[in-house]
N, C-alpha and C positions, 0 to 999 in steps of 0.2 A: 519465408525468405526475409533475410535481414537487409534493411536499407540503411546505408550510412549517409551521413551528411556529405561526405566527400564524393558520393555518387552523383550529386547534383552539380552540374557544371554550368557556369555562366559562359556561354559561347560568345566571345567577343572578337572583333567589334560587332555591335548590333547595327542592323540596317532597317529595321521595321519602321523607324521614325520617318524615313524618307518617303513613305507612302503618303503622309499628310501633305507634303510639299511637292509631290511628283508633277512634272510638267504635263503628263498625260492623264492626270486626274480629271474625271468628268465633272460637269457643273453640279450634278447632284452630290457627288462625293465632297466637293468643295463646300457646298451649302451645309451639308451635315457636319463637316469639320468646324465650320464657322459657328454653327449653333451649339455644337458640343463645347467649344472653348468659351463661348458666351456664358453657357450654363456653369462651366467650371469656375469662371471668374465670380459669378453670383454665389456659388457655393463657398468659395474661399473667403468671400466678403463676410460671410456669417461667422467665420472663425475670428472673432474680434474680442478685444478686451480693453477697457479703459484703465488708465493709471492717473494718479493725482497730479502729476507735473505737466500734463498736456491735455487739451480738449480733443486732440486728434487720436482716435483709437488705433491700437496696434492690430493689424489684420494680416491675413495671408493673401490679400487681394493683389498686392504687387507681385507676389510669387506667381499667381495665375496670369497676370499681365505679361510677365517675362516668359512664362511657359507658352503662352499663345504665340509670341514671336519666335520661340524656339522651334515649334512644330509647323507653323503655317508659313506660307509665302507672304511676302511683304504686304501686298494688297489685301489678301485674305485676313491677315492678322489685324490690319487697320480696320477693315470692315467689321470684324468680330468685336473690336473695342467700341466702335461707333454703335453697333447694334446693342451692346450691353448698356451703354449710356442712354440710348433711345428707349429701350425697354423700361429702364428705371424712370425716365422722364414721363412715360405714359402711365406710371402708377404701380408697376410691379415691384414687390419688395425684394429687390436684388442688391441694393446697396448695403453697406456695413450695418450690422445689427438690424436687418430687416427694413432699412430705409427705403421709402417708396416715393421720394420727392427729389427732383433736381432743382426745383424753384420753390421759394417760399417768400411770401409777401412781395411778389413781383420781381424778385431777383434770385440769382444763383445761390444755392445754399453754401454755407461756409466751407464745406469740403468739396464744393463743385469744381474748384480749380484743379484738384487732383484728378477728379473723374474725367474731365474733358481732355486732360493731358494723357490719359491712359492709352487711347488709340495710337497716339504718336510714339509713345514708348514701345508699344508692341511692334509697330511698323519699323522702328529703328533697329530693334533686336533682330527682327526677321530679315532686314536688309543685310545686316552683318552675317547672319547664318546663311543667307542665300549666296553670298560671295564665297563662303567656305564650302558650301555644297558644290558650287561650280568649279572651285579649285580642287575639290576632292580631299581636303585636309581639315584637321581639327586643331586649332591653335588656342591654348589656354589663355595666354596673355591677351591675344586679340579679342577673345570673347569677353574677358573680364573688363577690358577697356571699353569695348563696344556696348556692353550692358550698362556700365557705369555712365557712359554718355547718354544712353537711352533714358536714364533716370533724371537727367538734368531738366527736361521740360516738366516732369512731374513735380520736382522740388520748386522750380522757379514759378511756374504758373500756380501751383497749389498754395505755396506760402504767400505769394503776393495777394492772391484773392483772400486767403485767410486773414492777412493783415487788414485788408479793406473791410472784410465782414465784421471783424471785431474792433476795428478802428484803433489799432495798436501800432507801435513802432516796429520797424523791421527787426530790430534786435530782439524784441519780445517774441515775434512770430518765428524767428530763427530758433529760439529756445523751445518753442512749442512744436513746430512742424518740420524741423530739419535735424537739429542736434540729437534728439532722442532716437531718430530712426536711421542714422548713418550706419551704425554697427548692425542693426537689425536687417537692413537691406543688403549690406555687404555680405553678411552670412548667407543669405538666400542666393545671392549672385555667385558666391564661391562654390556652394554646394552644387548648384546647377551646372556651373562651368566644369567642375570636376567630372560630373556624370557625362556631360555631352562631349568631353574631350578624351576621357579615359575609357569609356565603354561604348562609344558610338563611332560609326564609320560614316564618312561623307562621300564615299565613292560608290558608284552604282556597278562597278566592275566586280 
C-alpha cells in the first residue's frame, strides 16, 4: 500500500491543549502538569549558548516560560514557575548551563532577577489565555500584545538586578540584557502565537 504525504491531514482546530487547563481537572492531574512544565523549563534552560557581546546566555528558557502560561491556568502556571526557581535554589542543576545556585556569596546570582520574574511572566500569559478560553476565541494581536507585556517584568527585574550585580550603568546593562534579546524573544512569541491562533480552538463546543 502506497502512503502519500497528502494522506496525513492536520485536523484543525485542535482542542487537546484544553485538557491542561480544564476546570474539571483533578488535583493529581494539575500537579502532574505543573511538574511536567517545571521539568520542561529546566530542559529548555540547558539549550544555551554564550556570545561575546553579553554575559547573559541565549537560551530557550523563556520559550518554556511562555509555553507554561499557554497550557496551564494562571495559578498553576505561576506555581510551576515558583517550583522551578525553588528546585534550583535547593541545588538541582536546572538553571541555564546546569546552574544549581540561586544565591552566591549571600546574594542573588547575577541572572537571578530573570529567574524570579519567570513565574510572573507565566502567570500573565496564562491570564490572557484564560480570558480567550472563556471567550472561546483566538486573537493573534491580543496574544502578541499579552505575551509582550508578560516579558516586561522579566526585562525590568532581570536587567536591574544585572546592573546591580555587575555595578554598571543602566545603559550598559541595556546593551547586555535587553537589546540582544528583543528579536530573539519576539521570534519565539510570534511563532507560538501563530500556532495557538491558527491551529488551536478555545471552544469546548
